C-alpha positions in Angstrom: 28.0 8.9 -4.8 25.4 6.8 -5.9 23.1 4.1 -4.7 21.2 1.6 -6.6 17.8 -0.3 -5.7 17.8 -4.0 -6.5 14.9 -4.2 -8.1 14.4 -0.8 -10.2 17.8 1.0 -10.6 17.4 4.5 -8.9 20.4 6.6 -9.1 21.3 9.4 -6.8 23.7 11.6 -7.7 24.9 14.1 -5.2 28.1 16.1 -6.8 30.4 17.9 -4.4 30.0 22.0 -4.6 33.1 24.3 -3.8 34.2 24.7 -0.2 31.9 22.1 1.0 32.9 19.8 3.7 32.8 15.9 3.2 30.2 15.6 6.1 27.8 18.2 4.2 27.7 15.8 1.1 27.3 13.0 3.0 24.0 14.8 4.5 22.9 15.9 1.4 23.3 12.4 0.1 21.6 10.9 3.0 18.7 13.3 2.6 18.3 12.6 -1.2 18.1 8.4 -0.1 15.4 9.2 2.5 13.6 11.4 -0.1 13.5 8.5 -2.6 12.1 6.0 -0.2 14.5 3.5 -1.1 14.8 2.7 2.4 11.1 1.8 2.8 11.1 -0.2 -0.1 13.3 -2.5 0.8 12.4 -2.9 4.8 8.9 -3.2 3.5 10.3 -6.2 1.3 12.5 -7.5 3.9 9.6 -9.5 5.7 7.8 -10.3 2.7 4.9 -12.8 3.2 3.2 -15.1 0.6 -0.3 -14.5 0.8 -2.6 -17.6 1.7 -3.8 -20.0 -0.7 -7.8 -19.4 -2.2 -8.4 -22.3 0.0 -6.5 -21.6 3.3 -8.6 -18.0 3.2 -11.8 -19.9 2.4 -11.4 -22.4 5.3 -10.1 -19.2 7.6 -13.0 -17.1 7.0 -15.7 -20.4 7.7 -14.2 -20.6 10.8 -14.6 -17.0 11.5 -18.1 -17.3 10.7 -18.8 -20.2 12.5 -17.0 -18.6 15.5 -19.2 -15.7 14.9 -22.3 -17.4 15.3 -21.3 -19.5 18.1 -20.6 -16.5 20.2 -24.3 -14.8 19.1 -25.8 -18.2 19.6 -24.2 -17.8 23.5 -25.1 -14.1 24.0 -28.6 -15.1 23.3 -29.3 -18.0 26.1 -27.4 -15.7 28.4 -23.9 -17.5 28.7 -21.7 -14.6 27.3 -21.7 -11.0 28.5 -22.9 -8.1 25.7 -19.3 -6.3 27.1 -17.1 -9.4 27.2 -14.9 -9.3 24.4 -13.6 -12.3 22.3 -10.1 -13.2 22.2 -8.9 -9.9 24.1 -5.2 -10.3 25.0 -3.5 -8.4 27.7 
């Protein structure tokens, strides 16, 4: 039995021993595939997201800083409790 990774070819070869059942052969193959990490690589690339552009990252950072400054200002004015959680979801 052989298994191939799409980007890097990883060959996993399992030869049947004498007096070994097919179930044991498949079990050994499955274990070798899990140990090689092929499945984890494929799953991690399945939902691959593009990195944000520098402009988007900068805008998000500036927005977060402005929100934090606004929260500190409201806290100093006594309009927000110190124990209140910002943006807390249930």
